[in-house]
KEKE-3310 file (N, C-alpha, C; in steps of 0.2 Angstrom, whole numbers, plus 5000, padded with zeros to 4 digits):
npx = (5160:5153:5154:5141:5136:5123:5122:5126:5126:5135:5143:5148:5137:5146:5157:5168:5167:5174:5164:5171:5176:5178:5171:5166:5151:5152:5163:5167:5166:5172:5168:5172:5184:5189:5189:5196:5195:5196:5201:5199:5190:5190:5181:5178:5185:5191:5189:5195:5192:5191:5201:5212:5210:5221:5221:5217:5225:5224:5214:5220:5215:5205:5190:5192:5201:5218:5227:5220:5211:5203:5205:5212:5209:5217:5212:5216:5227:5234:5234:5243:5244:5239:5246:5246:5239:5241:5227:5221:5229:5234:5233:5243:5237:5239:5248:5258:5258:5266:5265:5262:5267:5271:5260:5264:5266:5258:5258:5266:5258:5258:5269:5281:5281:5287:5291:5291:5295:5286:5293:5298:5303:5302:5295:5277:5278:5291:5300:5310:5326:5340:5346:5350:5357:5368:5373:5380:5389:5397:5416:5422:5430:5423:5409:5395:5392:5380:5366:5349:5335:5323:5312:5300:5314:5323:5340:5353:5372:5389:5402:5420:5434:5451:5464:5476:5491:5488:5475:5459:5452:5434:5427:5412:5405:5392:5377:5384:5389:5380:5363:5359:5360:5363:5353:5351:5358:5356:5360:5356:5356:5359:5348:5339:5336:5325:5317:5310:5313:5310:5295:5290:5283:5294:5285:5291:5305:5322:5333:5345:5356:5369:5377:5386:5393:5390:5377:5362:5342:5336:5320:5313:5297:5288:5275:5270:5280:5292:5308:5322:5336:5354:5362:5377:5393:5403:5405:5395:5378:5361:5349:5334:5321:5308:5291:5292:5291:5300:5307:5318:5326:5330:5344:5360:5366:5376:5376:5376:5368:5368:5360:5360:5347:5338:5330:5328:5322:5302:5287:5276:5280:5280:5274:5264:5255:5252:5242:5236:5247:5248:5236:5239:5250:5241:5234:5243:5247:5237:5229:5227)
npy = (5698:5713:5729:5739:5754:5760:5753:5756:5767:5774:5780:5794:5804:5810:5803:5792:5775:5760:5749:5735:5734:5732:5737:5738:5735:5740:5751:5768:5780:5795:5813:5814:5806:5793:5776:5764:5750:5733:5735:5733:5738:5736:5733:5743:5753:5771:5782:5797:5815:5815:5804:5793:5779:5767:5753:5736:5739:5735:5736:5727:5713:5707:5710:5711:5701:5699:5714:5722:5735:5751:5758:5772:5785:5798:5816:5818:5809:5795:5780:5768:5758:5741:5740:5735:5738:5736:5733:5744:5756:5774:5784:5798:5815:5819:5810:5798:5782:5772:5761:5747:5746:5739:5742:5742:5752:5767:5782:5796:5814:5820:5812:5802:5785:5767:5751:5736:5729:5744:5761:5777:5787:5799:5818:5824:5838:5845:5859:5865:5860:5866:5878:5873:5862:5868:5877:5868:5864:5872:5875:5875:5888:5899:5897:5907:5911:5910:5902:5907:5896:5892:5891:5900:5908:5898:5893:5887:5882:5886:5882:5889:5877:5871:5865:5852:5845:5837:5834:5837:5855:5863:5877:5887:5902:5906:5918:5924:5916:5904:5910:5912:5910:5896:5886:5872:5857:5843:5825:5814:5799:5784:5779:5767:5766:5766:5775:5790:5805:5821:5829:5840:5856:5869:5883:5894:5892:5891:5879:5873:5861:5849:5837:5827:5816:5803:5803:5811:5817:5832:5838:5853:5865:5877:5876:5884:5881:5868:5862:5850:5846:5839:5834:5829:5832:5838:5852:5859:5867:5869:5879:5884:5891:5896:5888:5882:5866:5852:5838:5825:5811:5796:5792:5787:5772:5774:5790:5803:5816:5832:5843:5862:5870:5886:5887:5881:5864:5861:5856:5863:5871:5863:5859:5846:5841:5841:5846:5855:5862:5869:5875:5883:5891:5898:5906:5914:5921:5929:5946:5955)
npz = (5688:5677:5680:5685:5685:5689:5700:5712:5725:5730:5719:5711:5700:5689:5688:5678:5671:5666:5657:5659:5670:5689:5702:5718:5729:5740:5740:5736:5725:5718:5713:5696:5694:5684:5680:5672:5660:5666:5679:5696:5709:5726:5742:5752:5747:5743:5732:5730:5722:5707:5703:5691:5688:5680:5668:5671:5684:5703:5718:5731:5743:5756:5765:5782:5781:5791:5795:5785:5780:5779:5762:5755:5741:5739:5731:5714:5711:5701:5697:5687:5675:5679:5690:5706:5724:5741:5754:5764:5762:5764:5748:5742:5736:5723:5721:5710:5703:5695:5679:5683:5696:5712:5727:5743:5755:5762:5750:5751:5747:5731:5727:5718:5712:5710:5705:5715:5727:5729:5727:5729:5719:5713:5713:5708:5701:5701:5698:5683:5680:5678:5681:5695:5692:5680:5690:5699:5693:5688:5689:5705:5709:5702:5706:5712:5730:5736:5727:5722:5723:5713:5721:5736:5745:5746:5745:5737:5743:5741:5749:5753:5747:5755:5751:5757:5760:5769:5768:5765:5770:5773:5776:5785:5788:5802:5802:5790:5778:5781:5783:5798:5817:5824:5836:5839:5834:5822:5819:5804:5800:5794:5787:5778:5759:5755:5762:5767:5772:5786:5777:5782:5788:5795:5804:5812:5813:5804:5793:5789:5779:5776:5767:5775:5772:5759:5751:5749:5742:5741:5743:5743:5744:5741:5744:5730:5721:5716:5721:5718:5725:5724:5740:5741:5744:5756:5755:5751:5754:5760:5762:5771:5772:5785:5783:5773:5762:5767:5760:5763:5752:5744:5751:5753:5758:5767:5769:5779:5785:5790:5799:5803:5814:5818:5830:5844:5850:5846:5848:5842:5834:5819:5806:5801:5791:5776:5767:5776:5779:5766:5766:5776:5769:5761:5769:5773:5764:5759:5760:5777)
capx = (5153:5155:5149:5134:5135:5116:5118:5129:5123:5144:5148:5146:5135:5150:5163:5167:5168:5173:5159:5176:5178:5173:5168:5162:5146:5154:5167:5165:5168:5169:5166:5177:5185:5189:5193:5197:5193:5198:5201:5197:5191:5188:5177:5183:5192:5186:5193:5192:5190:5198:5206:5211:5214:5222:5216:5219:5225:5219:5216:5218:5213:5197:5189:5191:5209:5224:5230:5215:5206:5200:5209:5210:5214:5217:5210:5221:5229:5234:5237:5245:5240:5242:5246:5242:5239:5239:5224:5222:5233:5232:5238:5241:5233:5241:5253:5258:5258:5270:5262:5265:5269:5266:5262:5262:5263:5255:5260:5264:5256:5262:5274:5281:5280:5288:5293:5293:5290:5285:5298:5297:5308:5303:5291:5275:5277:5298:5303:5315:5331:5343:5349:5352:5363:5373:5377:5385:5394:5403:5421:5422:5432:5419:5403:5392:5393:5372:5360:5342:5331:5315:5307:5303:5319:5328:5347:5360:5376:5395:5410:5426:5437:5457:5467:5480:5493:5486:5468:5454:5445:5429:5424:5409:5403:5386:5377:5387:5389:5374:5361:5356:5365:5359:5354:5349:5359:5354:5361:5351:5361:5356:5340:5338:5337:5318:5313:5309:5313:5307:5291:5285:5287:5291:5283:5297:5313:5327:5337:5351:5357:5374:5378:5393:5396:5388:5374:5354:5342:5331:5314:5311:5292:5283:5266:5268:5285:5297:5313:5325:5344:5356:5366:5379:5399:5402:5406:5387:5374:5354:5346:5326:5318:5303:5286:5298:5289:5307:5306:5323:5326:5337:5351:5364:5369:5382:5372:5373:5366:5370:5355:5357:5342:5337:5327:5325:5315:5295:5283:5271:5282:5280:5266:5265:5250:5254:5236:5238:5254:5244:5231:5243:5252:5237:5230:5248:5246:5230:5230:5223)
capy = (5702:5718:5733:5744:5761:5761:5747:5758:5774:5777:5781:5801:5803:5813:5797:5788:5769:5756:5742:5730:5737:5731:5742:5733:5740:5744:5756:5774:5784:5804:5817:5816:5800:5788:5770:5758:5741:5728:5736:5730:5744:5732:5734:5748:5759:5777:5788:5804:5819:5817:5800:5790:5772:5763:5746:5731:5742:5730:5736:5720:5712:5705:5715:5705:5699:5702:5719:5724:5742:5755:5763:5782:5786:5807:5820:5820:5804:5794:5774:5769:5751:5735:5741:5733:5742:5733:5738:5751:5763:5781:5786:5805:5820:5821:5805:5794:5777:5770:5757:5739:5745:5736:5746:5739:5756:5773:5787:5803:5818:5821:5808:5797:5778:5762:5745:5730:5733:5752:5764:5784:5791:5807:5819:5828:5845:5849:5864:5864:5861:5868:5881:5868:5858:5874:5879:5862:5860:5878:5876:5879:5897:5902:5897:5911:5911:5907:5901:5905:5892:5893:5890:5905:5910:5892:5895:5882:5887:5881:5884:5887:5872:5872:5857:5851:5837:5833:5833:5846:5858:5867:5882:5891:5905:5909:5925:5924:5910:5902:5915:5913:5908:5890:5886:5865:5854:5834:5823:5809:5793:5775:5778:5765:5770:5766:5779:5796:5809:5828:5829:5843:5863:5874:5890:5900:5889:5893:5876:5873:5856:5848:5831:5826:5808:5799:5807:5811:5822:5836:5844:5860:5864:5883:5877:5885:5877:5862:5861:5846:5846:5832:5835:5822:5833:5843:5861:5860:5868:5870:5885:5881:5896:5895:5889:5878:5858:5851:5830:5820:5802:5794:5793:5781:5768:5779:5795:5807:5824:5836:5850:5866:5875:5893:5886:5873:5859:5864:5852:5868:5874:5859:5857:5839:5839:5843:5850:5861:5867:5873:5881:5889:5896:5903:5911:5920:5926:5934:5953:5955)
capz = (5685:5674:5684:5683:5689:5692:5704:5718:5727:5732:5713:5710:5692:5685:5687:5673:5673:5661:5659:5660:5677:5694:5708:5723:5730:5748:5737:5735:5720:5718:5705:5690:5693:5679:5681:5667:5659:5669:5686:5702:5714:5731:5746:5759:5744:5743:5727:5730:5716:5698:5702:5687:5687:5674:5665:5676:5691:5708:5725:5735:5749:5758:5770:5787:5782:5793:5790:5781:5782:5772:5758:5753:5736:5739:5727:5709:5711:5697:5697:5683:5671:5679:5696:5712:5729:5748:5758:5770:5760:5758:5743:5744:5733:5715:5720:5704:5704:5690:5680:5685:5703:5717:5733:5750:5759:5758:5746:5751:5743:5724:5726:5710:5715:5706:5706:5716:5732:5725:5732:5730:5716:5713:5714:5703:5700:5702:5693:5679:5687:5675:5686:5699:5689:5680:5697:5701:5686:5688:5695:5711:5709:5697:5708:5716:5734:5735:5722:5723:5719:5709:5728:5741:5750:5746:5743:5737:5744:5741:5753:5751:5749:5757:5749:5758:5761:5775:5769:5763:5772:5769:5781:5784:5793:5803:5799:5785:5772:5784:5786:5804:5820:5827:5842:5837:5828:5824:5812:5801:5795:5793:5783:5773:5753:5753:5767:5766:5782:5785:5776:5788:5788:5801:5806:5811:5810:5798:5794:5785:5778:5773:5768:5776:5769:5755:5746:5748:5739:5745:5740:5744:5741:5745:5742:5723:5716:5723:5718:5720:5726:5726:5741:5738:5746:5763:5754:5748:5758:5757:5766:5771:5779:5789:5780:5767:5765:5766:5760:5761:5753:5740:5753:5748:5763:5771:5770:5784:5784:5796:5801:5808:5817:5821:5836:5849:5847:5848:5844:5840:5828:5815:5801:5798:5785:5769:5765:5783:5777:5759:5771:5779:5765:5757:5771:5773:5756:5758:5766:5783)
cpx = (5155:5151:5145:5135:5127:5116:5122:5130:5131:5146:5145:5144:5140:5156:5161:5171:5167:5167:5163:5177:5176:5174:5166:5155:5147:5159:5163:5169:5168:5169:5174:5184:5186:5192:5190:5196:5198:5201:5200:5197:5187:5183:5182:5188:5187:5193:5190:5190:5195:5202:5206:5215:5214:5219:5222:5222:5221:5221:5215:5216:5205:5195:5189:5197:5213:5228:5227:5214:5202:5207:5207:5213:5212:5214:5216:5226:5229:5237:5237:5242:5244:5245:5244:5244:5236:5233:5226:5227:5230:5237:5236:5238:5240:5247:5250:5259:5260:5264:5265:5269:5267:5267:5260:5263:5262:5261:5260:5262:5260:5269:5274:5281:5281:5291:5289:5295:5290:5289:5298:5304:5307:5295:5286:5276:5285:5297:5308:5322:5339:5348:5352:5359:5368:5377:5382:5389:5398:5411:5421:5424:5427:5411:5400:5391:5385:5370:5354:5342:5324:5308:5309:5307:5324:5334:5352:5366:5381:5401:5414:5429:5444:5459:5472:5485:5490:5477:5464:5452:5440:5426:5417:5407:5394:5384:5380:5385:5381:5370:5357:5363:5361:5360:5353:5355:5355:5359:5357:5357:5356:5350:5343:5337:5329:5314:5313:5310:5310:5300:5284:5288:5288:5287:5288:5304:5314:5329:5341:5354:5363:5375:5384:5396:5388:5383:5366:5352:5336:5325:5311:5304:5288:5276:5264:5275:5289:5302:5318:5333:5347:5362:5373:5391:5397:5403:5400:5384:5367:5350:5337:5322:5311:5296:5290:5294:5295:5304:5316:5323:5330:5345:5353:5366:5373:5382:5374:5375:5365:5364:5357:5351:5342:5335:5327:5321:5308:5291:5277:5273:5280:5273:5266:5262:5252:5248:5237:5243:5250:5242:5234:5245:5248:5233:5236:5248:5241:5232:5225:5218)
cpy = (5709:5723:5737:5750:5764:5758:5750:5765:5776:5779:5787:5800:5806:5808:5795:5781:5765:5751:5735:5731:5734:5735:5740:5738:5744:5750:5763:5777:5791:5808:5816:5810:5797:5781:5764:5752:5736:5731:5735:5734:5739:5737:5738:5754:5764:5781:5794:5811:5817:5812:5796:5783:5769:5756:5741:5734:5738:5734:5731:5718:5711:5708:5709:5702:5703:5705:5723:5730:5744:5760:5769:5782:5795:5810:5819:5814:5800:5787:5773:5759:5745:5735:5738:5735:5737:5736:5741:5754:5768:5782:5796:5810:5820:5818:5802:5789:5773:5762:5751:5740:5739:5739:5744:5744:5764:5777:5793:5810:5821:5817:5802:5791:5772:5757:5740:5727:5742:5757:5774:5786:5797:5810:5823:5835:5849:5852:5862:5864:5861:5872:5877:5865:5862:5877:5874:5862:5866:5875:5878:5886:5901:5901:5903:5909:5908:5906:5901:5902:5896:5893:5897:5905:5905:5895:5889:5887:5883:5885:5885:5879:5874:5866:5857:5845:5832:5830:5840:5848:5862:5872:5885:5894:5907:5917:5928:5921:5908:5906:5916:5908:5902:5890:5878:5863:5845:5832:5815:5803:5786:5774:5773:5767:5769:5772:5786:5800:5814:5826:5833:5850:5865:5880:5896:5897:5889:5883:5875:5865:5855:5842:5830:5819:5806:5804:5808:5818:5826:5839:5847:5862:5874:5882:5878:5879:5873:5864:5854:5847:5842:5836:5829:5826:5840:5851:5863:5861:5871:5875:5882:5885:5892:5894:5886:5871:5857:5842:5830:5812:5801:5793:5786:5778:5773:5784:5798:5815:5826:5843:5854:5869:5880:5890:5881:5870:5862:5860:5856:5871:5871:5859:5851:5837:5843:5850:5856:5865:5871:5878:5887:5895:5902:5907:5917:5923:5931:5941:5953:5959)
cpz = (5682:5680:5681:5687:5692:5700:5710:5718:5728:5727:5712:5700:5688:5682:5678:5674:5668:5662:5660:5665:5683:5699:5711:5725:5738:5745:5736:5728:5720:5712:5701:5689:5687:5683:5673:5665:5664:5678:5689:5708:5721:5735:5750:5754:5743:5737:5727:5724:5711:5699:5695:5689:5682:5673:5670:5682:5696:5713:5728:5740:5750:5762:5777:5789:5788:5790:5785:5784:5777:5768:5757:5747:5736:5731:5720:5708:5706:5697:5691:5682:5676:5688:5702:5721:5736:5749:5762:5770:5760:5755:5741:5736:5728:5717:5711:5706:5697:5687:5681:5694:5707:5724:5738:5755:5757:5754:5749:5746:5737:5724:5719:5716:5710:5709:5710:5723:5728:5730:5727:5725:5712:5716:5709:5704:5703:5696:5688:5683:5684:5677:5690:5698:5684:5686:5701:5699:5686:5693:5701:5712:5705:5700:5712:5724:5738:5727:5722:5719:5717:5716:5731:5745:5750:5745:5744:5737:5743:5745:5750:5754:5750:5755:5753:5758:5764:5774:5767:5769:5770:5778:5780:5789:5795:5803:5794:5779:5776:5787:5792:5809:5825:5833:5844:5833:5828:5818:5810:5798:5795:5792:5779:5766:5755:5758:5766:5775:5779:5783:5782:5784:5795:5800:5806:5812:5805:5802:5789:5784:5775:5774:5771:5774:5765:5752:5748:5744:5742:5743:5744:5740:5747:5746:5735:5717:5722:5716:5722:5720:5730:5732:5743:5741:5753:5761:5750:5754:5756:5762:5765:5774:5780:5782:5772:5769:5763:5767:5761:5759:5748:5745:5752:5759:5770:5771:5776:5785:5791:5794:5806:5809:5819:5829:5840:5848:5850:5844:5840:5836:5821:5812:5799:5792:5780:5765:5771:5778:5770:5763:5771:5775:5761:5762:5773:5768:5756:5762:5770:5780)
residu = (UNK:UNK:UNK:UNK:UNK:UNK:UNK:UNK:UNK:UNK:UNK:UNK:UNK:UNK:UNK:UNK:UNK:UNK:UNK:UNK:UNK:UNK:UNK:UNK:UNK:UNK:UNK:UNK:UNK:UNK:UNK:UNK:UNK:UNK:UNK:UNK:UNK:UNK:UNK:UNK:UNK:UNK:UNK:UNK:UNK:UNK:UNK:UNK:UNK:UNK:UNK:UNK:UNK:UNK:UNK:UNK:UNK:UNK:UNK:UNK:UNK:UNK:UNK:UNK:UNK:UNK:UNK:UNK:UNK:UNK:UNK:UNK:UNK:UNK:UNK:UNK:UNK:UNK:UNK:UNK:UNK:UNK:UNK:UNK:UNK:UNK:UNK:UNK:UNK:UNK:UNK:UNK:UNK:UNK:UNK:UNK:UNK:UNK:UNK:UNK:UNK:UNK:UNK:UNK:UNK:UNK:UNK:UNK:UNK:UNK:UNK:UNK:UNK:UNK:UNK:UNK:UNK:UNK:UNK:UNK:UNK:UNK:UNK:UNK:UNK:UNK:UNK:UNK:UNK:UNK:UNK:UNK:UNK:UNK:UNK:UNK:UNK:UNK:UNK:UNK:UNK:UNK:UNK:UNK:UNK:UNK:UNK:UNK:UNK:UNK:UNK:UNK:UNK:UNK:UNK:UNK:UNK:UNK:UNK:UNK:UNK:UNK:UNK:UNK:UNK:UNK:UNK:UNK:UNK:UNK:UNK:UNK:UNK:UNK:UNK:UNK:UNK:UNK:UNK:UNK:UNK:UNK:UNK:UNK:UNK:UNK:UNK:UNK:UNK:UNK:UNK:UNK:UNK:UNK:UNK:UNK:UNK:UNK:UNK:UNK:UNK:UNK:UNK:UNK:UNK:UNK:UNK:UNK:UNK:UNK:UNK:UNK:UNK:UNK:UNK:UNK:UNK:UNK:UNK:UNK:UNK:UNK:UNK:UNK:UNK:UNK:UNK:UNK:UNK:UNK:UNK:UNK:UNK:UNK:UNK:UNK:UNK:UNK:UNK:UNK:UNK:UNK:UNK:UNK:UNK:UNK:UNK:UNK:UNK:UNK:UNK:UNK:UNK:UNK:UNK:UNK:UNK:UNK:UNK:UNK:UNK:UNK:UNK:UNK:UNK:UNK:UNK:UNK:UNK:UNK:UNK:UNK:UNK:UNK:UNK:UNK:UNK:UNK:UNK:UNK:UNK:UNK:UNK:UNK:UNK:UNK:UNK:UNK)
# end
């Protein structure tokens, strides 16, 4: 039956809900949300502030069924027309679910997902990539040693390649091309293409990433700007200073990512929640 806003106490008065949409009495709809015609917002679903739910989008599942649980759609998320979302998920703030997507796993903040099953294809708010593309397109002899990106402190590095009949060699020196001396390294490989890695920042640790084989995409985020770089050759590296939110995704099946770190492992150095990262960035920007 059509939904009537007056019949549900958990719908904020500023929300806009089409008469052809259905919102369960056990759902919660926050300020500024928009739910368009034919959408189905089931029991246990919470839409935070300014969430857009497109026509015929469905939050599937019945309470009590195996695997069910509450569904949380964080502020500013956009759910496209005809999308279907499994129960028990969290859709991150400002995430974008494209029309027709079938979402079976939680979506990180600002991620763009599409397909069946949905996978991450990009991130909302990436800055213009022209500078990165131009740097990569330059012939090796004309590239600068390091190219600043539009993300605070992040630089893309190109290392010399020495060709030889016996094979090629590329080399970098710490405290010269690589802007710190590492105390630790780790390798990431065998990552299924749908998976994402990283999704954290460090308070003090510096990192330098080189994809030794295959390719992966890296998103660097300083809390204001985001940029994406594809690492697909062992003579290219990406420097991530402290307080940079880093994400790696779009791994090819043969990808092998080498990461140098300036510090030994310390769980207390990690910031693993994006909202906490943003608050920390803002607090550091405010003069004491």
